[in-house]
N, C-alpha and C positions, 0 to 999 in steps of 0.2 A: 056699626061698622056697613058700610056701600058696600054690596056686591061680594060679601065675605064666602059665602058657599059657591057661588060660582070660583071665586080666585081660589078656595080649597080645590074645588076638584079638578081645576086646570092643571094646580102645581103638582097634585097626586099626579096624573097622568102625564106631567113631565117628566117627574122626578123615575115613574116607572118605565115609559117607554126610554129615556135615556139610556137608565143603567142597563136594559136589555141591550138598546140600540152601542152603546161603547166599549161594554163588556164581549158583545158578540166579534165587534170589528177589533179589540187588541186580541184577543186571542184567536182567532181563527187564523190558518196557515196551510191550509191546502191549498195546491195548485203549482204548477209546473217553475216558479221563480221567474227569474227577469231574463226578458229578452227585449231585442232591439225592433221600433216600429218604425215606419217613414208616414208623416203627418203627410196634411194636404199641402202644408206651404213647405213642403219637402226638409224639413229638419228631420233628424232622428233619434228617435225616443227611447228613452232605456224606461219600460214598464215591468211593473214592479211584480206582476205576475202570480201572488202567491192574496189566500184570503179574503174579506170583505172588494177589497183594493185593486183585487189582481188588475185591474183594466186601467187604472193610475197609475201615471209616471211614477219612478225613484222617487223627486223631487216631491209632489203631490202627495202619493200616499205616507211619506217621511212624515209630512206636516198634518195629513188628515190622524193620523195614530197621535202626533202627542196633542192635538187639541182634544182627543176623546181621553187624552189621559186625565187632561187639567178638567176636562165637563165630567171624568167620574171624579175623581179625587178631590178638587177645589169647585166649581160648578155644583154641582149635585149637592153638597156639605152644605155652601155656602146656601144655596137656596132653601135648605130645610129649615137654616139657624134662622134666615131673614122671616122664611113665614112664622117659624115659632114667635119671635117676637112680635113679628105684625099682630098676631092674634092677641097677643100680649095688650095690643095699644099703644105699642114703644113707636115713635117719629121713626127713631132709626130705624127700625128694622121694618119700617116699612118704605122710607128710601132705597134703605139695601136690597126690599126685595124685588121693587120695581129695578133698577139695576140690574141685577141678575136674571131679572127675566128676559131681559132688554138684549143679556148674552146671549140666553138661549134664543132667542126672536134672531138676532143675528147669523150664530151658529148656524142652525137649523135651514136659514133662505138659505144660506153659501152652501151645504149639503144639497139643498132640494135643487138649486141649477148650477151649483157648479160640477157636483162629483160624476163620472162614467153612471149609468143607469146600476143598481145593484139591490140585492134581494130586502135592503133596508129601507128603499124608496119612500112606502107609504109612510111610514114608520116617519122620517123626515118630515113628511108632508104635514103629520098630522103633527110632529112638535112642531113646526113652525107659524102652524093656525092656532095650536093651544097657546102658544108661547106671545102671539100678537096679541088676542086676543085678553088673555092675563096681562101682557101689558099696558090695554089700552084701558080697561077698567081700574088697574092700578094709577092709573096717570089720571084719570077720572074721579079719582076719590081723596083727592087731595083738597081742601080750599085754600086756593091759592092763593086769594087775595089777604087771606092771615099769617102767612106759612113765614114770613120774615120774622113776627113776631117770635118766630121758635130757634132761634139764632142769634147768639151772640154780638152786638155789636161792634165789639171788637173784630170780630172775624177781619181775615183780613185778605178783603174782597179783592181788591186790586192784584192781589198777588197770585191772588186760585184763578179769577178770571183772565188777566195776562198767561197761564200757563195755559189754560185751553185756549185761549189763540194764536200762542206759538205751537205748541202742538201740532192744531188741525192747521196751521197755514206749512207746517212740514210736511207732513203726512198730505196734502192737496199739491204741492206743487214735487212730492215725491213723485207722486202718480199721474201727476200730470205733465211732466218732463218723460219720463216712461212710456206713456201712449203718446205724445202731442209729437212728435220729433220722427215717430216713425211714420205717422200719419201724413205730415207735411210730405214725406219721403214716397208715401204709397209703400210702404214696405210696412210686411208684419213687424210687430215689436218683439224682439227678444223674450222667451219662457214661455212663450201662448200654446208653446207644445205641440199635443194633439189635440189640445182643446178650442170650442169654439169661440170663445170669448174669454174677458175680463171680470166674470162675477165678483170679487174681492172689491177690485176697485171702483166698479161700478156701485157695491153700496155704498162703501167708504167715500167716492165723490159727491154720491146723490144723496147718502144719507148721515153719518157719521161726522165727516168735515163741517157742513154745513149747519147741524146740530153744534159742533161745538163752539163755531164761533157764532151762532145765535147766545148760548150758554152763557162764554168770556165776555161778548157785551152786556147782555141781560143784568148777569150781575156784579160787571165793574159801575152800573149805573143802578142798582139794587133797586131792580123790577122783582117781584113778586117769584113772577115766571124765571126768573133766573133762580133763587132757592130752591125751585124743584128738580129745573134741567141740570144745573149744573153735580149733584151730586149723584144723578142718572148715571151722565155722560162721563164720570171720573170713575164710578164701579164700572163700568161697561168697558171703561177702558186698562180698569188695572186688570180685568179677566183676560182681556183681550191681547194685551201686552205680555201674560205672562204665557196665553198660549204661544206668543209670537217666540219668547224665550225657549220654549219647549218645541217646539217646531223647528228652530235653528238649532237649536243639541243632538234633534234626531237625523239632521238634515246632513249635518258633520258627522254623524255615526255612520250615516248610510253614504260618505263618500263626495257630496256635493258641495262645491268649492263654493266657499259666504266671503264676504268682507268682513275683515278685521270692526272697519271702520262702521258696517252696519250694522254688526254684534254687540258692540260696547254701546252703541247710541239705543239701542231694545230694551239694555240691562239698564243703564241710567236712566230712560224713560221709564222705565217700570217702577223704579224704587222712588223717581219724583211722584210717578203719581198715587202708589201708593203713601207717600207724605203729604198728599194733597188730600187724601182720603181723612189719613187722621186728621191734620186739622181742621175739617168739616165736621167730624166727627164729634170732636172736643168742643164746635161752639153751638151744638146744639142743646137748645133747653129742652128737658123733656117734664119740667112741672110749671109749665105755661098756665094760668087759670086759664081754662075752658069756659067758663061762666062769664067772666068777664071781655073776653076776646070774642067769643063765638066760634071759637073754632072747631072745628070736626077735622080730625087727623084723618080719617078715613070713610 
């Protein structure tokens, strides 16, 4: 296996640091509690005022805590399970591990750049860095040209690719609409609150949406890289949408108003992306003869 020792060290670091960061965030509760704050754009923002996220808005704190729950109870177990399967030489495990590392990279890049400064800042940066290099090493470890041989010819590539194109287009249009109209009128977008810019939208429009569009196109065309990129994006979207579902629930609990259309759309997309992952895993052939194909999994 290529880069096994390095990947092992990075996965262990990510596991330990993420358990520490998420646990501290979930259970910290010190502080004065909620208060009002006037942003530089003249918007009155309700500040959470407690625990690690005391300087975040009530809405953002609810989202961050929801993300921490998903990371702790879904992300970390999935990371360890996929790493175990990866060590056994499983292609499914390797793909799961790569996608899960993508989730940790996205999560802690957003925490590093979006969150108000707090005592976990250097931990966030370390997690972002470790996730980035582990993700890159995993992507480099596949023999991409021979990867299609490990997938059934009956896999519904048009459905999976079309779904990725549709979801990427929807998210792209949603964020573009949210940001585009205020830019045309030279006014600050709604929900900027007391933050300086839209980090999540930048990450999605700059990386996630283009990667989803590319994966969908390449898979429909049955190009080798599409067979690698599609599972990675699908796994990333499962964890992302699960976190988004948890964020919505905690925001509702915190009294934040959210439209029912958005709530049910996120839940529907979450279920559909899980279905797509099941389809992909069912169509992976672990027992392809490596000697005849020259395939190297890692």
